[in-house]
C-alpha positions as CSV (number, residue, x, y, z in Angstrom):
1,M,0.7,-12.2,14.5
2,D,3.4,-10.4,12.4
3,K,4.7,-7.3,13.8
4,I,6.6,-5.3,11.2
5,I,8.6,-2.4,11.7
6,F,9.7,1.0,9.4
7,R,12.1,3.5,10.3
8,V,10.9,6.3,7.4
9,E,13.9,8.2,5.4
10,K,13.4,11.7,5.2
11,E,12.5,10.9,1.0
12,N,9.5,10.1,2.5
13,A,8.7,12.7,5.4
14,G,5.1,14.1,4.9
15,I,3.7,11.1,3.1
16,R,0.2,9.8,4.9
17,I,1.2,6.8,7.2
18,D,-0.8,4.5,5.2
19,K,0.3,5.5,1.6
20,Y,4.2,5.2,3.0
21,L,2.9,1.9,4.5
22,S,1.1,0.1,1.1
23,D,3.9,1.5,-0.7
24,N,6.3,-0.4,1.6
25,M,4.0,-4.0,2.0
26,E,3.5,-4.9,-2.0
27,D,1.1,-7.9,-1.0
28,I,-1.4,-6.1,1.3
29,S,-3.9,-3.0,0.6
30,R,-4.1,0.3,0.9
31,S,-8.0,-0.5,2.0
32,Y,-6.7,-3.3,4.7
33,L,-4.0,-0.7,5.9
34,Q,-6.5,1.6,6.4
35,K,-8.6,-1.2,8.5
36,L,-5.7,-2.2,10.8
37,L,-5.0,1.7,11.4
38,K,-8.9,1.1,12.7
39,E,-8.2,-1.6,14.6
40,K,-5.2,0.7,16.2
41,S,-2.8,-2.3,14.6
42,I,-0.5,0.5,13.6
43,T,1.4,2.8,15.4
44,V,4.2,5.0,15.2
45,N,6.6,5.6,17.9
46,E,5.0,2.9,20.4
47,K,1.9,5.3,19.9
48,E,-1.7,5.0,18.4
49,I,-2.4,7.6,15.6
50,K,-4.9,8.9,12.4
51,A,-5.4,7.4,9.9
52,N,-4.9,11.0,8.2
53,Y,-1.1,10.9,10.4
54,K,1.9,12.0,7.9
55,V,5.0,10.0,9.0
56,Q,8.4,12.4,9.7
57,E,11.9,11.5,9.1
58,G,13.0,8.5,12.0
59,D,9.4,7.8,12.7
60,V,9.4,4.5,14.0
61,V,6.2,2.8,12.6
62,S,5.0,-0.7,13.7
63,V,2.2,-2.2,12.0
64,S,1.0,-6.2,13.7
65,V,-0.8,-8.2,10.8
66,P,-3.0,-10.8,12.3
67,E,-2.4,-13.9,10.9
68,P,-5.0,-14.7,8.5
69,E,-7.9,-17.8,8.7
70,E,-6.6,-19.8,5.7
71,P,-9.2,-22.5,4.1
72,D,-8.2,-24.7,1.6
73,I,-7.5,-23.3,-2.2
74,L,-8.7,-25.4,-4.3
75,P,-7.3,-25.1,-8.0
76,E,-9.5,-24.8,-10.8
77,E,-9.3,-24.4,-14.6
78,I,-10.1,-21.4,-15.7
79,P,-8.2,-20.0,-18.9
80,L,-5.1,-17.8,-18.2
81,D,-4.1,-15.5,-20.5
82,I,-0.4,-15.6,-20.4
83,L,2.3,-12.9,-22.1
84,Y,5.3,-14.7,-20.4
85,E,6.2,-17.9,-18.7
86,D,9.2,-19.8,-17.4
87,D,10.6,-22.2,-15.0
88,S,10.9,-19.6,-12.0
89,L,8.3,-16.3,-13.4
90,M,5.2,-15.8,-15.1
91,V,3.7,-12.6,-16.0
92,V,-0.3,-13.3,-16.7
93,N,-3.1,-10.6,-18.1
94,K,-6.2,-9.9,-15.9
95,P,-8.7,-9.0,-16.4
96,K,-11.2,-7.2,-15.2
97,D,-13.5,-7.8,-12.7
98,M,-11.4,-11.3,-11.6
99,V,-10.3,-10.5,-8.1
100,V,-6.4,-11.3,-7.5
101,H,-6.2,-13.4,-4.5
102,P,-8.5,-15.6,-2.0
103,S,-10.5,-13.5,0.4
104,A,-13.8,-13.7,2.7
105,G,-16.5,-14.3,0.0
106,H,-13.9,-14.4,-2.8
107,L,-12.3,-18.4,-2.1
108,S,-13.3,-19.0,-5.9
109,G,-12.9,-18.4,-9.1
110,T,-9.4,-16.1,-8.3
111,L,-6.2,-15.4,-10.0
112,V,-4.5,-18.2,-7.0
113,N,-7.3,-21.0,-8.2
114,A,-6.1,-20.4,-11.6
115,V,-2.1,-20.0,-11.1
116,L,-2.4,-23.0,-9.3
117,F,-4.5,-25.6,-11.3
118,H,-1.7,-24.1,-14.7
119,C,1.4,-24.2,-12.7
120,K,0.4,-28.1,-10.4
121,G,1.1,-26.4,-7.6
122,N,4.9,-24.9,-8.1
123,L,4.1,-21.4,-6.7
124,S,6.1,-19.2,-4.7
125,G,5.1,-20.2,-0.5
126,I,6.7,-17.1,0.7
127,N,3.1,-14.9,1.1
128,G,1.2,-18.2,2.3
129,I,-1.1,-20.2,1.0
130,M,-3.6,-17.7,0.2
131,R,-1.4,-15.9,-1.9
132,P,1.3,-18.3,-3.8
133,G,3.0,-16.7,-6.1
134,I,2.0,-13.1,-5.9
135,V,4.2,-10.7,-6.0
136,H,2.1,-7.5,-6.2
137,R,-1.9,-7.5,-6.6
138,I,-4.0,-4.9,-9.3
139,D,-7.9,-4.4,-8.0
140,K,-10.8,-6.5,-9.3
141,D,-11.8,-4.0,-11.1
142,T,-8.3,-3.2,-13.2
143,T,-7.3,-4.9,-16.5
144,G,-3.3,-5.6,-16.2
145,A,0.0,-7.1,-16.2
146,L,0.7,-9.5,-12.7
147,L,3.9,-11.1,-11.5
148,I,3.3,-14.8,-10.5
149,C,6.6,-16.2,-9.4
150,K,7.0,-20.1,-9.3
151,T,10.2,-20.0,-6.6
152,D,10.7,-18.7,-3.7
153,T,14.1,-17.3,-4.6
154,C,12.3,-15.3,-7.5
155,H,9.6,-13.9,-5.5
156,R,12.1,-12.4,-2.9
157,I,14.0,-10.8,-6.1
158,L,11.1,-9.1,-7.5
159,A,9.7,-8.1,-4.0
160,E,13.4,-6.4,-3.4
161,Q,13.0,-5.1,-6.6
162,L,9.5,-3.4,-6.2
163,K,9.7,-2.4,-2.3
164,V,13.4,-0.2,-3.5
165,H,10.9,0.8,-7.1
166,S,14.0,-1.0,-9.7
167,I,11.1,-1.8,-11.4
168,T,9.3,1.1,-12.8
169,R,5.5,1.7,-13.7
170,K,6.0,4.4,-16.6
171,D,3.1,6.4,-17.2
172,D,4.1,7.2,-20.7
173,E,2.0,9.1,-23.6
174,G,2.7,10.7,-26.8
175,T,0.7,10.8,-30.0
176,I,1.3,9.7,-33.5
177,E,0.7,11.5,-37.0
178,G,1.1,10.2,-40.0
179,P,-1.7,9.8,-42.9
180,V,-2.3,5.8,-43.6
181,G,-3.0,4.5,-47.1
182,R,-1.9,1.7,-49.1
183,H,2.2,0.4,-49.1
184,P,2.8,1.6,-51.8
185,A,4.6,-2.1,-52.7
186,D,2.5,-4.5,-50.5
187,R,-0.9,-3.9,-51.9
188,K,-2.3,-5.9,-49.1
189,K,-0.7,-3.5,-46.7
190,M,-1.3,-0.8,-45.1
191,A,1.1,2.2,-44.5
192,I,2.1,6.2,-43.2
193,N,1.4,7.1,-47.3
194,Y,2.2,11.0,-47.8
195,K,1.0,10.8,-51.1
196,N,-2.1,9.0,-50.7
197,G,-2.9,8.5,-47.0
198,K,-5.9,10.0,-45.1
199,E,-5.0,12.3,-42.3
200,A,-5.0,9.7,-39.3
201,V,-3.9,10.5,-35.1
202,T,-3.4,7.9,-33.0
203,H,-2.9,8.8,-28.5
204,Y,-1.7,6.3,-26.5
205,R,-0.2,5.7,-23.1
206,V,1.9,3.4,-21.3
207,L,-0.2,1.0,-18.7
208,E,2.4,-0.8,-18.2
209,R,5.8,-2.6,-19.3
210,F,6.8,-6.0,-18.7
211,G,10.8,-7.7,-20.2
212,N,10.6,-6.7,-24.4
213,A,6.9,-5.7,-24.3
214,T,4.7,-2.3,-23.3
215,Y,1.1,-3.2,-22.5
216,I,-0.8,1.1,-23.5
217,E,-4.1,2.3,-24.2
218,C,-4.7,3.6,-27.7
219,Q,-7.5,6.6,-28.0
220,L,-7.9,7.3,-32.0
221,E,-9.0,10.9,-33.5
222,T,-9.3,8.9,-36.8
223,G,-10.4,4.6,-37.8
224,R,-8.5,3.9,-41.0
225,T,-7.6,0.5,-41.6
226,H,-5.0,-1.2,-39.4
227,Q,-4.5,2.1,-38.2
228,I,-3.4,1.3,-34.8
229,R,-0.7,-1.7,-36.3
230,V,0.5,0.8,-39.0
231,H,1.3,3.7,-36.1
232,M,3.0,1.5,-33.4
233,A,5.3,-0.2,-36.3
234,S,5.9,3.8,-37.4
235,I,7.4,4.4,-34.2
236,G,9.3,1.5,-34.1
237,H,7.2,-0.4,-31.4
238,P,4.4,-3.2,-33.4
239,L,2.2,-4.7,-31.6
240,L,3.1,-8.0,-30.4
241,G,2.0,-11.2,-32.0
242,D,1.1,-9.3,-35.4
243,T,3.2,-10.7,-37.9
244,T,2.0,-8.5,-41.2
245,Y,3.9,-5.1,-39.7
């Protein structure tokens, strides 16, 4: 059983114990931390605490994490939406309803099964055979970009960056307004056209940032031809893979 110790800094005082630990233990889900709280596997200043306890400056938090029972995890040929890949790192767009790593009831069909097949076993081993290469996770019902580490060095660097929040997740949002019509010089394209265009409004929200690309959500008030592509290109952020705009 692993025992992990934290000392609460001043800026974290007043945060619920499960939230505090989930922010500092990126590879353990908040729901699992709540389970450990119920099992009295988490103490503060060597005393048992309730699940709604709020940490205070100077608190010494001890987390006893039991060793997982690790079954053989088999590679599976499952298609992956790979956004970026090099010798050390992959960025994968996880689809909705896919579990990130194996667990009770989900020993196949997970993202780990898929990356084991794709990477031929060349993944970081820091999190053990249950979570090879996995430096952070998102819920089964969530779609989003995940970092997959191929080397232990890459894993340690990214885990530290996530821990100190030098990798940030910003929920930027905004609205683009501009009439969309035929491009004045290229009839195969659309453009912001104040003379002959029709009113168009696009609301956007940043969901995730990685490298030189950003994963966004768009909500349309209007439905003009190529509206999202034209509007995003107009503010200097064309869609990745769009060769027209």
